[in-house]
C-alpha positions in Angstrom: 95.2 141.4 118.3 96.6 139.5 115.3 94.3 139.3 112.3 94.1 136.0 110.4 94.8 136.0 106.7 91.9 134.7 104.7 90.0 133.3 107.7 86.8 132.2 106.0 88.6 130.6 103.0 91.1 128.9 105.3 88.2 127.5 107.4 86.7 126.0 104.2 90.0 124.5 103.1 90.6 122.9 106.5 87.0 121.6 106.6 87.5 120.1 103.1 90.7 118.3 104.3 88.9 117.0 107.4 86.1 115.7 105.2 88.5 113.9 103.0 90.2 112.2 105.9 86.9 111.3 107.5 85.8 109.8 104.3 88.9 107.8 103.1 90.9 107.5 106.3 94.6 107.0 106.9 97.2 104.9 104.9 96.7 105.9 101.3 99.2 107.4 98.9 99.3 111.2 98.7 97.9 111.3 95.2 94.5 109.8 96.5 94.3 112.6 99.1 95.0 115.1 96.2 92.2 113.6 94.1 89.7 113.5 96.9 90.6 117.1 98.0 90.1 118.3 94.4 86.6 116.7 94.4 85.7 118.3 97.7 86.9 121.7 96.6 84.8 121.4 93.4 81.8 120.4 95.5 82.2 123.5 97.6 82.8 125.7 94.5 86.2 126.8 95.7 88.4 127.9 92.7 91.7 126.0 92.5 94.5 124.8 90.4 96.3 121.5 90.9 100.0 120.7 90.4 100.9 124.2 89.6 104.4 124.7 88.0 106.4 127.6 89.2 109.6 128.8 87.7 112.5 129.2 90.2 114.6 132.2 89.4 118.0 133.5 90.4 117.7 137.1 89.5 116.6 136.9 85.9 118.0 133.4 85.4 115.8 130.4 85.3 117.3 127.8 87.7 114.6 125.2 87.8 110.9 124.4 88.5 108.8 123.7 91.5 105.4 121.9 91.6 103.0 122.9 94.3 100.0 120.7 95.1 97.2 123.3 95.1 96.9 127.0 94.5 93.5 128.1 95.9 91.8 131.1 94.3 95.3 132.5 93.4 95.6 133.4 97.2 96.6 130.3 99.2 99.1 127.5 98.5 98.0 124.2 100.0 100.6 121.4 100.4 99.7 117.8 101.4 102.3 115.7 103.4 101.9 112.1 104.7 103.0 112.0 108.3 103.7 114.8 110.7 106.9 116.5 109.7 107.7 119.7 111.7 111.2 119.7 110.3 112.7 122.3 108.0 112.2 120.5 104.6 108.4 121.1 104.3 108.9 124.7 105.6 111.7 125.5 103.1 109.7 124.0 100.3 106.6 126.0 101.2 108.5 129.3 101.6 109.9 128.8 98.1 106.5 128.2 96.7 105.1 131.3 98.5 107.8 133.4 96.9 107.4 131.8 93.6 103.7 132.5 93.3 103.8 135.6 95.5 101.0 134.5 97.8 100.6 135.6 101.4 99.6 132.3 102.9 100.2 128.6 102.7 98.6 125.7 104.6 100.5 122.5 105.0 98.2 119.5 105.6 99.7 116.5 107.3 97.9 113.2 107.1 98.5 111.2 110.4 97.0 108.2 112.0 95.3 110.7 114.3 93.8 112.7 111.6 94.7 115.9 109.7 97.2 118.2 111.4 97.9 121.5 109.8 100.2 124.4 109.8 99.5 127.9 108.5 102.6 129.6 107.0 102.8 133.3 106.2 105.1 134.6 103.4 107.5 137.0 105.2 108.3 138.7 101.9 104.7 139.3 100.8 103.7 142.8 99.7 100.1 143.4 98.7 101.3 145.0 95.4 102.8 141.7 94.4 101.2 139.9 91.5 100.6 136.1 91.2 103.0 134.4 88.9 102.3 130.8 87.7 103.6 129.0 84.7 
């Protein structure tokens, strides 16, 4: 049997996303979903950081920065996307974020006309001894 990573927290995060969608609906700019999600996380007393900057490294060389939408309790990356995009771009982006902050799990939330769709993404490089790095 496969054990889910952070099942209770994941359930709360998805419930928060569904609540946001049910409250404000479809058709808004991504930033309004971010703001509403932050409000809902605060109501639920879920610790989070928004718009977290991560340094992208090549060995010991800094090659750029990434900006992830939410880092939840220094455990889970949450990314919002407008429209359902199963393509490689969101996945590559999220894998980069997972490596950058050294988290085990990301959840991609897709806002569609039919509601919130989501995808759980595990970091294949995660080791429990890794430490979170945010800048």
